C-alpha positions as CSV (number, residue, x, y, z in Angstrom):
1,M,0.0,0.0,0.0
2,Q,2.8,2.4,0.9
3,Q,4.5,1.7,-2.4
4,Q,1.4,2.6,-4.3
5,I,1.3,6.0,-2.5
6,L,4.9,6.6,-3.3
7,I,4.3,5.8,-7.0
8,F,1.3,8.0,-7.0
9,L,3.3,10.9,-5.5
10,L,6.1,10.4,-8.0
11,R,3.6,10.4,-10.9
12,L,1.9,13.5,-9.5
13,G,5.3,15.2,-9.2
14,S,6.1,14.4,-12.8
15,Y,2.7,15.9,-13.9
16,L,3.1,19.0,-11.8
17,K,6.7,19.9,-12.8
18,P,5.9,21.0,-16.4
19,L,2.7,22.7,-15.1
20,V,4.7,24.7,-12.5
21,S,7.4,25.6,-15.0
22,S,4.9,26.7,-17.6
23,L,3.1,28.8,-14.9
24,A,6.4,30.3,-13.9
25,S,7.3,31.3,-17.5
26,N,3.8,32.6,-18.1
27,K,4.2,34.7,-14.9
28,S,7.4,36.3,-16.1
29,D,5.8,36.9,-19.5
30,A,2.8,38.6,-17.8
31,L,5.2,40.6,-15.6
32,S,7.2,41.9,-18.6
33,L,3.9,42.7,-20.5
34,H,2.7,44.6,-17.5
35,R,6.0,46.5,-17.2
36,N,5.8,47.4,-20.9
37,A,2.3,48.6,-20.5
38,V,3.2,50.8,-17.5
39,Y,6.2,52.2,-19.4
40,G,3.9,52.9,-22.4
41,V,1.5,54.8,-20.2
42,F,4.3,56.9,-18.7
43,D,5.7,57.5,-22.2
44,G,2.3,58.7,-23.4
45,A,2.0,61.0,-20.3
46,Y,5.4,62.6,-20.9
47,H,5.3,63.1,-24.6
């Protein structure tokens, strides 16, 4: 029984790893988009 739980956790980990990494990369993309938008607003305000 304990071995099944271990296998389940390992499988879960292998499913979650790409999900987490894709979320992390999406987060950085969203951050850079947000930053660009903020700079764009400031650019528009100053020019």
